[in-house]
KOLZA-469455 format. One record per residue: x, y, z of N, C-alpha, C in turn; residue in three letters. Coordinates in Angstrom, 1 decimal. Example, Ala and Ser with C-alpha at 12.3 -4.5 7.8 and 13.67 -1.06 7.14 Angstrom:
REC   n_px   n_py   n_pz  ca_px  ca_py  ca_pz   c_px   c_py   c_pz type
REC   13.2   -5.7    7.8   12.3   -4.5    7.8   13.2   -3.3    7.8  ALA
REC   12.8   -2.2    7.1   13.7   -1.1    7.1   12.9    0.0    7.9  SER
***
This chain:
REC   n_px   n_py   n_pz  ca_px  ca_py  ca_pz   c_px   c_py   c_pz type
REC   26.3  -20.6   -6.6   25.0  -20.2   -7.1   24.3  -21.4   -7.8  MET
REC   23.0  -21.5   -7.7   22.2  -22.5   -8.4   21.9  -22.0   -9.8  ASN
REC   22.4  -22.7  -10.8   22.2  -22.2  -12.2   20.8  -22.4  -12.7  ASN
REC   19.9  -22.9  -11.9   18.5  -23.2  -12.4   17.5  -22.4  -11.5  ASP
REC   17.8  -21.2  -11.2   17.0  -20.4  -10.3   16.2  -19.3  -10.9  GLU
REC   15.4  -18.7  -10.0   14.6  -17.5  -10.4   15.3  -16.3   -9.8  ILE
REC   15.5  -15.3  -10.6   16.1  -14.0  -10.2   15.1  -12.9  -10.3  LEU
REC   15.0  -12.1   -9.3   14.1  -11.0   -9.3   15.0   -9.7   -9.4  LEU
REC   14.7   -9.0  -10.5   15.6   -7.8  -10.8   14.7   -6.5  -10.8  VAL
REC   15.2   -5.5  -10.2   14.6   -4.2  -10.2   15.2   -3.4  -11.4  ASP
REC   14.5   -3.5  -12.5   15.0   -2.8  -13.7   15.1   -1.3  -13.6  LYS
REC   16.2   -0.7  -14.0   16.2    0.8  -14.0   15.6    1.3  -15.3  PRO
REC   15.3    2.6  -15.3   14.8    3.3  -16.5   15.9    3.4  -17.5  ALA
REC   15.5    3.4  -18.8   16.5    3.7  -19.8   17.2    2.4  -20.3  GLY
REC   16.8    1.3  -19.9   17.4    0.0  -20.3   16.3   -0.9  -20.8  MET
REC   16.6   -1.6  -21.9   15.6   -2.6  -22.4   15.7   -3.8  -21.5  SER
REC   14.6   -4.6  -21.6   14.6   -5.9  -20.8   15.7   -6.8  -21.4  SER
REC   15.9   -6.8  -22.7   16.9   -7.6  -23.3   18.3   -7.2  -22.9  PHE
REC   18.5   -5.9  -22.7   19.7   -5.4  -22.2   20.0   -5.9  -20.8  GLY
REC   19.0   -5.9  -19.9   19.1   -6.5  -18.6   19.5   -7.9  -18.6  VAL
REC   18.9   -8.7  -19.5   19.2  -10.1  -19.6   20.7  -10.3  -20.0  VAL
REC   21.1   -9.5  -21.0   22.5   -9.6  -21.5   23.5   -9.3  -20.4  ALA
REC   23.2   -8.2  -19.6   24.1   -7.9  -18.5   24.2   -9.0  -17.4  ARG
REC   23.0   -9.5  -17.0   23.0  -10.5  -16.0   23.6  -11.8  -16.5  VAL
REC   23.4  -12.1  -17.7   24.0  -13.3  -18.3   25.5  -13.2  -18.3  ARG
REC   26.0  -12.0  -18.7   27.5  -11.9  -18.7   28.1  -12.0  -17.3  ARG
REC   27.4  -11.4  -16.3   27.9  -11.4  -14.9   27.9  -12.8  -14.3  ARG
REC   26.7  -13.5  -14.5   26.6  -14.8  -13.9   27.5  -15.8  -14.6  LEU
REC   27.8  -15.6  -15.9   28.7  -16.5  -16.6   30.1  -16.3  -16.1  SER
REC   30.5  -15.0  -15.8   31.8  -14.8  -15.2   31.9  -15.4  -13.8  GLU
REC   30.9  -15.4  -13.0   30.9  -16.0  -11.7   31.0  -17.5  -11.8  GLU
REC   30.3  -18.1  -12.7   30.3  -19.5  -12.8   31.4  -20.1  -13.6  ALA
REC   32.1  -19.3  -14.4   33.2  -19.8  -15.2   32.8  -20.5  -16.5  GLY
REC   31.5  -20.4  -16.8   31.0  -20.9  -18.0   29.7  -20.2  -18.4  HIS
REC   29.3  -20.3  -19.6   28.1  -19.6  -20.1   26.9  -20.1  -19.3  LYS
REC   26.1  -19.1  -18.8   24.9  -19.4  -18.1   23.7  -18.9  -18.9  VAL
REC   22.8  -19.7  -19.1   21.6  -19.4  -19.9   20.7  -18.5  -19.0  LYS
REC   20.2  -17.4  -19.6   19.3  -16.5  -18.9   18.2  -16.0  -19.8  VAL
REC   17.0  -16.0  -19.3   15.9  -15.5  -20.1   14.9  -14.7  -19.2  GLY
REC   14.1  -13.9  -19.8   13.1  -13.1  -19.0   11.7  -13.8  -19.2  HIS
REC   10.8  -13.3  -18.3    9.4  -13.9  -18.4    8.4  -12.9  -18.7  THR
REC    8.8  -11.8  -19.4    7.9  -10.7  -19.7    8.6   -9.4  -19.7  GLY
REC    8.5   -8.7  -20.7    9.4   -7.5  -20.8    8.7   -6.2  -20.1  THR
REC    9.5   -5.2  -19.9    9.1   -3.9  -19.5    9.6   -2.9  -20.6  LEU
REC    8.9   -1.9  -20.8    9.3   -0.8  -21.8   10.6   -0.2  -21.2  ASP
REC   11.5    0.3  -22.1   12.8    0.9  -21.6   12.6    2.0  -20.6  PRO
REC   11.5    2.8  -20.7   11.4    3.9  -19.8   10.8    3.5  -18.4  PHE
REC   10.3    2.2  -18.4    9.7    1.7  -17.2   10.8    1.1  -16.2  ALA
REC   10.4    1.1  -15.0   11.3    0.4  -14.0   10.5   -0.7  -13.3  THR
REC   11.2   -1.4  -12.4   10.5   -2.4  -11.6   10.8   -3.8  -11.8  GLY
REC    9.9   -4.7  -11.4   10.2   -6.1  -11.3   10.3   -6.8  -12.7  LEU
REC   11.4   -7.4  -12.9   11.7   -8.2  -14.1   12.1   -9.6  -13.5  LEU
REC   11.3  -10.6  -13.9   11.7  -12.0  -13.4   12.5  -12.7  -14.4  ILE
REC   13.7  -13.1  -14.0   14.6  -13.8  -14.9   14.8  -15.2  -14.5  LEU
REC   14.9  -16.1  -15.4   15.2  -17.5  -15.2   16.5  -17.9  -15.7  LEU
REC   17.2  -18.8  -15.0   18.6  -19.2  -15.4   18.6  -20.7  -15.6  THR
REC   19.6  -21.1  -16.4   19.9  -22.5  -16.7   18.6  -23.3  -17.2  GLY
REC   18.4  -24.4  -16.6   17.3  -25.2  -17.0   15.9  -24.6  -16.6  LYS
REC   16.0  -23.6  -15.7   14.8  -22.9  -15.3   14.2  -22.1  -16.4  GLY
REC   14.9  -21.8  -17.4   14.4  -21.0  -18.5   13.2  -21.7  -19.2  THR
REC   13.2  -23.0  -19.0   12.1  -23.8  -19.6   10.7  -23.6  -18.9  LYS
REC   10.8  -22.9  -17.8    9.6  -22.6  -17.0    8.9  -21.3  -17.4  ARG
REC    9.4  -20.6  -18.4    8.9  -19.3  -18.7    7.4  -19.2  -18.9  ALA
REC    6.8  -20.2  -19.5    5.4  -20.1  -19.7    4.6  -20.1  -18.4  ASN
REC    5.2  -20.6  -17.3    4.5  -20.6  -16.0    4.2  -19.2  -15.5  GLU
REC    5.0  -18.2  -16.0    5.0  -16.8  -15.5    4.2  -15.9  -16.4  PHE
REC    3.9  -16.3  -17.6    3.4  -15.4  -18.6    2.0  -15.0  -18.3  LEU
REC    1.2  -15.8  -17.6   -0.2  -15.5  -17.4   -0.5  -15.0  -16.0  LYS
REC    0.6  -14.6  -15.2    0.4  -14.1  -13.9   -0.1  -12.7  -13.9  LEU
REC   -1.0  -12.4  -12.9   -1.5  -11.0  -12.7   -0.3  -10.1  -12.3  ASP
REC   -0.5   -8.8  -12.5    0.6   -7.9  -12.3    0.0   -6.6  -11.6  LYS
REC    0.9   -5.9  -10.9    0.6   -4.7  -10.2    1.6   -3.6  -10.7  GLU
REC    1.0   -2.4  -10.9    1.9   -1.3  -11.4    1.6    0.0  -10.7  TYR
REC    2.5    0.9  -10.7    2.3    2.3  -10.3    2.7    3.1  -11.5  GLU
REC    1.8    4.0  -11.8    2.0    4.8  -13.0    1.7    6.3  -12.8  ALA
REC    2.4    7.1  -13.5    2.1    8.6  -13.5    1.6    9.0  -14.9  THR
REC    0.5    9.6  -14.9   -0.1   10.0  -16.2   -0.1   11.5  -16.3  ILE
REC    0.4   12.1  -17.4    0.4   13.5  -17.6   -0.9   13.8  -18.4  CYS
REC   -1.8   14.5  -17.8   -3.1   14.8  -18.4   -3.0   16.1  -19.2  LEU
REC   -3.8   16.3  -20.2   -3.9   17.5  -21.0   -3.0   17.5  -22.3  GLY
REC   -2.2   16.4  -22.4   -1.4   16.2  -23.6   -1.5   14.7  -24.0  LYS
REC   -1.0   14.5  -25.2   -1.0   13.1  -25.7    0.4   12.8  -26.3  VAL
REC    0.7   11.5  -26.5    2.0   11.1  -27.0    1.7   10.0  -28.1  SER
REC    2.6   10.1  -29.1    2.4    9.2  -30.3    2.7    7.7  -29.8  SER
REC    3.4    7.5  -28.7    3.6    6.2  -28.2    2.9    5.8  -27.0  THR
REC    2.2    6.8  -26.4    1.5    6.6  -25.1    2.4    6.9  -23.9  GLY
REC    3.6    7.2  -24.2    4.6    7.5  -23.0    5.5    8.6  -23.3  ASP
REC    6.5    8.8  -22.4    7.4   10.0  -22.5    8.3    9.9  -23.7  ILE
REC    8.5    8.7  -24.3    9.4    8.5  -25.4    8.9    8.9  -26.7  GLU
REC    7.6    9.3  -26.8    7.0    9.6  -28.1    7.0   11.1  -28.4  GLY
REC    6.3   11.4  -29.5    6.1   12.8  -29.8    4.9   13.4  -29.0  ASP
REC    5.1   14.4  -28.3    4.1   15.0  -27.4    3.4   16.1  -28.0  ILE
REC    2.1   16.1  -27.9    1.3   17.2  -28.5    0.2   17.6  -27.6  SER
REC   -0.3   18.8  -27.8   -1.5   19.3  -27.0   -2.7   18.4  -27.4  ASP
REC   -3.7   18.4  -26.6   -4.9   17.7  -26.8   -6.0   18.7  -27.2  TYR
REC   -6.7   18.5  -28.3   -6.5   17.5  -29.4   -5.2   17.9  -30.2  PRO
REC   -4.8   17.1  -31.1   -3.6   17.3  -31.8   -3.6   18.6  -32.6  PHE
REC   -2.5   19.4  -32.5   -2.4   20.6  -33.2   -1.0   20.8  -33.8  SER
REC   -0.4   19.6  -34.1    1.0   19.6  -34.6    1.9   19.0  -33.6  GLY
REC    2.8   18.1  -34.1    3.6   17.4  -33.1    4.8   18.2  -32.7  ARG
REC    5.2   17.9  -31.5    6.4   18.5  -30.9    7.3   17.4  -30.3  VAL
REC    8.6   17.4  -30.6    9.4   16.3  -30.0    9.3   16.3  -28.5  ARG
REC    9.4   15.0  -28.0    9.1   14.8  -26.6   10.1   15.4  -25.7  ALA
REC   10.1   16.4  -25.1   11.0   16.8  -24.1   10.2   17.4  -23.0  ALA
REC    8.9   17.6  -23.2    8.1   18.3  -22.2    7.6   17.2  -21.2  ARG
REC    7.9   17.4  -19.9    7.5   16.5  -18.9    6.4   17.2  -18.0  ARG
REC    5.7   16.4  -17.3    4.7   17.0  -16.4    5.5   17.7  -15.2  CYS
REC    4.8   18.4  -14.5    5.4   19.1  -13.3    5.4   20.6  -13.5  GLY
REC    6.3   21.3  -12.8    6.4   22.7  -12.9    5.5   23.4  -11.9  GLY
REC    5.3   24.7  -12.1    4.5   25.5  -11.2    3.0   25.1  -11.2  ALA
REC    2.3   25.1  -10.1    0.9   24.8  -10.1    0.1   25.8  -10.8  PRO
REC   -1.1   25.4  -11.2   -2.0   26.3  -12.0   -2.3   27.6  -11.1  LEU
REC   -2.4   28.7  -11.8   -2.9   29.9  -11.1   -4.4   29.7  -10.7  GLU
REC   -4.8   30.5   -9.7   -6.2   30.4   -9.3   -7.2   30.5  -10.4  PRO
REC   -6.9   31.4  -11.4   -7.9   31.7  -12.4   -8.0   30.5  -13.4  ARG
REC   -7.0   29.5  -13.3   -7.1   28.4  -14.1   -7.5   27.1  -13.3  PHE
REC   -8.1   27.4  -12.1   -8.4   26.3  -11.3   -9.5   25.3  -11.9  ALA
REC  -10.3   25.9  -12.8  -11.3   25.1  -13.4  -11.1   24.7  -14.8  ARG
REC  -10.3   25.5  -15.5  -10.1   25.3  -16.9   -8.7   25.7  -17.3  ALA
REC   -8.0   25.0  -18.2   -6.7   25.4  -18.7   -6.8   25.4  -20.2  SER
REC   -6.0   26.2  -20.9   -6.1   26.3  -22.3   -5.4   25.3  -23.0  GLN
REC   -6.0   24.6  -24.0   -5.4   23.6  -24.8   -5.1   24.1  -26.2  GLY
REC   -5.1   23.1  -27.1   -4.7   23.5  -28.5   -5.8   24.4  -29.1  ALA
REC   -5.3   25.2  -30.1   -6.2   26.1  -30.8   -7.0   27.0  -29.9  ASN
REC   -6.5   27.3  -28.7   -7.2   28.3  -27.8   -8.4   27.7  -27.1  GLY
REC   -8.6   26.3  -27.3   -9.8   25.7  -26.7   -9.5   25.5  -25.2  ARG
REC  -10.5   25.6  -24.4  -10.3   25.3  -23.0  -10.5   23.9  -22.6  ASN
REC   -9.6   23.3  -21.9   -9.7   22.0  -21.3  -10.1   22.1  -19.9  LEU
REC  -11.3   21.5  -19.6  -11.7   21.6  -18.2  -10.9   20.7  -17.3  ARG
REC  -10.3   21.3  -16.3   -9.5   20.5  -15.4  -10.4   19.5  -14.5  THR
REC  -10.2   18.2  -14.7  -11.1   17.3  -14.0  -10.9   17.4  -12.5  PRO
REC  -12.1   17.4  -11.8  -12.0   17.3  -10.3  -11.6   15.9   -9.9  ARG
REC  -11.2   15.8   -8.7  -10.8   14.5   -8.2  -11.9   13.5   -8.3  ARG
REC  -13.2   14.0   -8.0  -14.3   13.1   -8.1  -14.5   12.6   -9.5  LYS
REC  -14.3   13.5  -10.5  -14.4   13.1  -11.9  -13.4   11.9  -12.2  ASP
REC  -12.1   12.1  -11.7  -11.1   11.1  -11.9  -11.5    9.8  -11.2  VAL
REC  -12.0    9.9  -10.0  -12.4    8.6   -9.3  -13.5    7.9  -10.1  GLU
REC  -14.4    8.6  -10.6  -15.5    8.0  -11.4  -15.0    7.3  -12.7  ASN
REC  -14.1    8.0  -13.3  -13.5    7.4  -14.6  -12.7    6.2  -14.3  VAL
REC  -11.9    6.2  -13.2  -11.1    5.1  -12.9  -12.0    3.9  -12.6  LEU
REC  -13.0    4.1  -11.8  -14.0    3.1  -11.5  -14.6    2.4  -12.7  ALA
REC  -14.8    3.2  -13.7  -15.4    2.7  -14.9  -14.6    1.7  -15.7  SER
REC  -13.3    1.7  -15.4  -12.4    0.7  -16.0  -12.2   -0.6  -15.3  PHE
REC  -12.7   -0.7  -14.1  -12.6   -1.9  -13.3  -13.5   -3.0  -13.8  VAL
REC  -12.9   -4.1  -14.0  -13.6   -5.3  -14.6  -13.0   -5.7  -15.9  GLY
REC  -13.7   -6.5  -16.7  -13.2   -6.9  -18.0  -13.4   -5.8  -19.0  GLU
REC  -12.4   -5.4  -19.7  -12.5   -4.4  -20.7  -11.8   -4.9  -22.0  ILE
REC  -12.1   -4.2  -23.1  -11.4   -4.5  -24.4  -10.4   -3.4  -24.6  PHE
REC   -9.2   -3.8  -24.9   -8.1   -2.9  -25.1   -7.4   -3.1  -26.4  GLN
REC   -7.1   -2.0  -27.1   -6.4   -2.2  -28.4   -4.9   -2.2  -28.1  GLN
REC   -4.2   -3.2  -28.6   -2.8   -3.3  -28.4   -2.1   -2.0  -29.1  VAL
REC   -1.2   -1.3  -28.3   -0.5   -0.2  -28.9    0.3   -0.5  -30.1  PRO
REC    0.4    0.4  -31.1    1.2    0.1  -32.3    2.7    0.0  -31.9  SER
REC    3.1    0.8  -30.9    4.5    0.6  -30.4    4.5   -0.4  -29.3  TYR
REC    4.5   -1.7  -29.8    4.6   -2.8  -28.9    5.3   -3.9  -29.6  SER
REC    5.7   -5.0  -28.8    6.4   -6.1  -29.4    5.6   -7.1  -30.0  ALA
REC    4.3   -6.9  -30.1    3.4   -7.9  -30.8    3.8   -8.0  -32.2  VAL
REC    3.7   -9.2  -32.8    4.1   -9.5  -34.2    2.9   -9.3  -35.1  LYS
REC    3.0   -8.5  -36.1    2.0   -8.3  -37.1    2.6   -8.9  -38.5  ILE
REC    2.0   -9.9  -39.0    2.5  -10.5  -40.2    4.0  -10.9  -40.1  ASN
REC    4.4  -11.3  -38.9    5.8  -11.8  -38.7    6.8  -10.7  -38.3  GLY
REC    6.3   -9.4  -38.2    7.2   -8.3  -37.9    6.7   -7.7  -36.6  GLN
REC    7.6   -7.2  -35.8    7.3   -6.5  -34.5    6.5   -5.2  -34.9  ARG
REC    5.5   -5.0  -34.1    4.6   -3.8  -34.4    5.4   -2.5  -34.3  ALA
REC    6.3   -2.4  -33.3    7.0   -1.1  -33.1    7.9   -0.8  -34.3  TYR
REC    8.4   -1.9  -34.9    9.3   -1.7  -36.1    8.5   -1.1  -37.3  LYS
REC    7.3   -1.6  -37.4    6.4   -1.1  -38.5    6.0    0.3  -38.2  LEU
REC    5.7    0.6  -36.9    5.3    1.9  -36.6    6.4    2.9  -36.8  ALA
REC    7.7    2.5  -36.4    8.8    3.4  -36.7    9.1    3.7  -38.1  ARG
REC    8.7    2.7  -39.0    8.8    2.9  -40.4    7.7    3.6  -41.0  ALA
REC    6.8    4.1  -40.2    5.6    4.9  -40.7    4.5    4.1  -41.4  GLY
REC    4.5    2.8  -41.1    3.5    1.9  -41.7    2.3    1.8  -40.8  LYS
REC    1.1    2.0  -41.3   -0.1    1.9  -40.5   -0.6    0.5  -40.6  GLU
REC   -0.9   -0.2  -39.5   -1.4   -1.5  -39.4   -2.6   -1.5  -38.4  VAL
REC   -3.5   -2.5  -38.7   -4.6   -2.6  -37.8   -4.2   -3.5  -36.6  GLU
REC   -4.2   -2.9  -35.4   -3.7   -3.6  -34.2   -4.9   -4.4  -33.6  MET
REC   -4.5   -5.6  -33.0   -5.6   -6.4  -32.5   -6.2   -5.8  -31.2  PRO
REC   -7.4   -6.2  -30.9   -8.1   -5.8  -29.6   -8.1   -7.1  -28.7  VAL
REC   -7.8   -6.9  -27.5   -7.8   -8.0  -26.5   -8.7   -7.7  -25.3  ARG
REC   -9.2   -8.7  -24.7  -10.0   -8.6  -23.5   -9.0   -8.8  -22.3  LYS
REC   -9.0   -7.8  -21.4   -8.2   -7.9  -20.2   -9.0   -7.6  -19.0  VAL
REC   -8.4   -7.8  -17.9   -9.2   -7.5  -16.6   -8.4   -6.5  -15.8  THR
REC   -9.1   -5.5  -15.3   -8.6   -4.5  -14.4   -9.2   -4.8  -13.0  ILE
REC   -8.5   -5.3  -12.1   -9.0   -5.8  -10.8   -9.2   -4.6   -9.9  TYR
REC   -8.3   -3.6  -10.0   -8.4   -2.5   -9.0   -7.6   -1.3   -9.6  ASN
REC   -8.1   -0.1   -9.4   -7.3    1.1   -9.7   -7.5    2.1   -8.5  ILE
REC   -6.4    2.6   -8.0   -6.6    3.6   -6.9   -5.7    4.8   -7.2  GLU
REC   -6.1    6.0   -6.7   -5.4    7.2   -6.9   -4.3    7.3   -5.8  ILE
REC   -3.1    7.4   -6.2   -2.0    7.7   -5.2   -1.8    9.2   -4.9  LEU
REC   -2.0   10.0   -6.0   -1.9   11.4   -5.9   -2.5   12.0   -7.1  ASP
REC   -3.1   13.2   -7.0   -3.6   13.9   -8.1   -3.5   15.4   -7.9  TYR
REC   -2.6   16.0   -8.7   -2.4   17.4   -8.8   -2.2   17.8  -10.3  LYS
REC   -3.2   18.4  -10.8   -3.2   18.7  -12.3   -1.9   19.3  -12.7  TRP
REC   -1.2   18.8  -13.7   -1.7   17.8  -14.7   -1.3   16.3  -14.4  PRO
REC   -0.7   16.1  -13.2   -0.2   14.7  -12.9   -1.2   13.9  -12.1  GLU
REC   -1.4   12.7  -12.6   -2.3   11.7  -11.9   -1.4   10.5  -11.7  LEU
REC   -1.3   10.1  -10.4   -0.5    8.9  -10.0   -1.5    7.9   -9.6  LYS
REC   -1.3    6.7  -10.1   -2.3    5.6   -9.8   -1.5    4.3   -9.5  ILE
REC   -2.2    3.4   -8.8   -1.7    2.0   -8.6   -2.8    1.1   -9.2  ARG
REC   -2.5    0.1  -10.0   -3.5   -0.7  -10.6   -3.0   -2.2  -10.5  CYS
REC   -4.0   -3.1  -10.3   -3.8   -4.5  -10.4   -4.5   -5.0  -11.6  GLU
REC   -3.8   -5.7  -12.5   -4.4   -6.1  -13.8   -4.0   -7.5  -14.2  VAL
REC   -4.7   -8.0  -15.2   -4.4   -9.3  -15.7   -3.2   -9.3  -16.6  SER
REC   -2.7  -10.4  -16.9   -1.6  -10.5  -17.9   -2.1  -10.0  -19.2  SER
REC   -1.2   -9.3  -20.0   -1.6   -8.8  -21.3   -2.1   -7.4  -21.3  GLY
REC   -2.3   -6.8  -20.1   -2.8   -5.4  -20.0   -1.7   -4.4  -20.3  THR
REC   -1.9   -3.5  -21.2   -1.0   -2.5  -21.5   -1.3   -1.2  -20.7  TYR
REC   -0.4   -0.8  -19.8   -0.7    0.3  -19.0   -0.6    1.6  -19.8  ILE
REC    0.2    1.6  -20.8    0.3    2.8  -21.7   -1.1    3.1  -22.3  ARG
REC   -1.7    2.0  -22.8   -3.0    2.1  -23.4   -4.0    2.5  -22.4  ALA
REC   -3.9    2.0  -21.1   -4.8    2.3  -20.1   -4.7    3.8  -19.7  LEU
REC   -3.5    4.3  -19.7   -3.3    5.7  -19.4   -3.9    6.6  -20.5  GLY
REC   -3.7    6.2  -21.7   -4.3    7.0  -22.8   -5.8    7.0  -22.7  GLN
REC   -6.4    5.8  -22.4   -7.9    5.7  -22.4   -8.5    6.5  -21.2  ASP
REC   -7.7    6.5  -20.1   -8.2    7.3  -18.9   -8.2    8.8  -19.3  ILE
REC   -7.2    9.3  -20.0   -7.1   10.7  -20.4   -8.2   11.0  -21.4  GLY
REC   -8.5   10.0  -22.3   -9.5   10.2  -23.3  -10.9   10.3  -22.7  GLU
REC  -11.1    9.4  -21.7  -12.5    9.4  -21.1  -12.7   10.6  -20.2  ARG
REC  -11.6   11.2  -19.7  -11.7   12.5  -18.9  -11.9   13.7  -19.9  LEU
REC  -11.6   13.5  -21.2  -11.8   14.5  -22.1  -10.6   15.5  -22.3  GLY
REC   -9.5   15.0  -21.7   -8.3   15.9  -21.8   -7.1   15.3  -22.4  VAL
REC   -7.1   14.0  -22.7   -6.0   13.2  -23.2   -5.0   12.9  -22.0  GLY
REC   -4.0   12.1  -22.3   -3.0   11.7  -21.3   -2.0   10.7  -21.9  GLY
REC   -0.8   10.7  -21.2    0.2    9.8  -21.6    1.0    9.5  -20.3  TYR
REC    1.8    8.4  -20.3    2.5    8.0  -19.2    3.9    8.7  -19.1  LEU
REC    4.3    9.2  -18.0    5.6    9.7  -17.8    6.5    8.8  -17.0  THR
REC    5.8    8.0  -16.1    6.5    7.0  -15.3    5.7    5.7  -15.2  GLN
REC    6.4    4.6  -15.2    5.7    3.3  -15.0    6.6    2.4  -14.2  LEU
REC    6.1    1.8  -13.1    6.9    0.9  -12.3    6.0   -0.4  -12.0  ARG
REC    6.6   -1.5  -12.3    6.0   -2.8  -12.0    6.4   -3.2  -10.6  ARG
REC    5.4   -3.4   -9.7    5.8   -3.7   -8.3    5.5   -5.1   -8.0  THR
REC    4.7   -5.8   -8.8    4.4   -7.2   -8.4    4.0   -8.0   -9.7  LYS
REC    4.4   -9.3   -9.7    4.0  -10.2  -10.7    3.6  -11.5  -10.0  VAL
REC    2.4  -11.9  -10.0    1.9  -13.0   -9.2    2.2  -12.7   -7.7  GLY
REC    2.9  -13.6   -7.1    3.2  -13.4   -5.7    4.7  -12.8   -5.5  GLU
REC    5.3  -12.5   -6.6    6.7  -12.0   -6.6    6.6  -10.5   -6.5  TYR
REC    7.4   -9.9   -5.6    7.4   -8.4   -5.4    8.7   -7.8   -5.7  ARG
REC    8.7   -6.6   -6.1    9.9   -5.9   -6.5   10.8   -5.6   -5.2  VAL
REC   10.2   -5.5   -4.1   11.0   -5.3   -2.8   11.9   -6.5   -2.5  LYS
REC   11.6   -7.6   -3.1   12.4   -8.8   -2.9   13.5   -9.0   -4.0  ASP
REC   13.7   -8.0   -4.8   14.6   -8.1   -5.9   16.0   -8.4   -5.5  ALA
REC   16.7   -9.1   -6.3   18.1   -9.6   -6.0   19.0   -8.5   -5.8  GLU
REC   19.5   -8.2   -4.5   20.3   -7.1   -4.2   21.7   -7.2   -4.7  ARG
REC   22.2   -8.5   -4.8   23.6   -8.6   -5.2   23.8   -8.3   -6.7  ARG
REC   22.7   -8.1   -7.5   22.8   -7.7   -8.9   22.7   -6.2   -9.1  LEU
REC   22.4   -5.5   -8.0   22.2   -4.1   -8.1   23.3   -3.3   -8.8  ASP
REC   24.5   -3.7   -8.5   25.7   -3.0   -9.0   25.8   -3.1  -10.6  PHE
REC   25.1   -4.1  -11.2   25.1   -4.2  -12.6   24.5   -3.0  -13.3  ILE
REC   23.5   -2.4  -12.6   22.8   -1.3  -13.2   23.2    0.1  -12.8  PHE
REC   24.3    0.2  -12.1   24.7    1.5  -11.6   25.9    2.0  -12.4  THR
***
């Protein structure tokens, strides 16, 4: 093995990016008979899957070359509810908030009855209008281009030297920065209320959790991510992920 190479890994759900690095480092070090330096070029949330680019040996010095690359994701948004973290790992509530419920409710289940084809009941007995596909298409189109996005409080961004997610978990409220990002394209892969599946091409620094929340908010029903998969970083694709490392994650 070349100890100064790029490794493409298809990260499984439920594992942190740092956990992936640790496992790969241990395995490659065992193969080489000495400690091999391994680093990532951009994290994925633990619940997310998909392309994680790792660098080994002297190649770890090239990390900055990958940080600004555009990315492609596939995401599933559960409409009609919101999450404290913007994803399945947070506290899930009806829209608008009517008291928090621990996250165990996932999208899916039986389709809406005919009498709910146009409206479903939300918090406090209020009716949430079920968005038509055309409504969704129009809202998605409104996000294409340069937009300003607030960094989620549950993120690895440092606020006064501390990770934002640590402050959030401690119940501390902080003002999160706003960043300008670019959404190159968003398309619907599938839409059956309450699930909306999309594919999007975005600039570096775009938070798909925040995008999912904003899409739900603009539709007037709220939303949070139940699935997220990174399929491409620059010209690197998840389909080309290193197969010989697959057994590490099983």
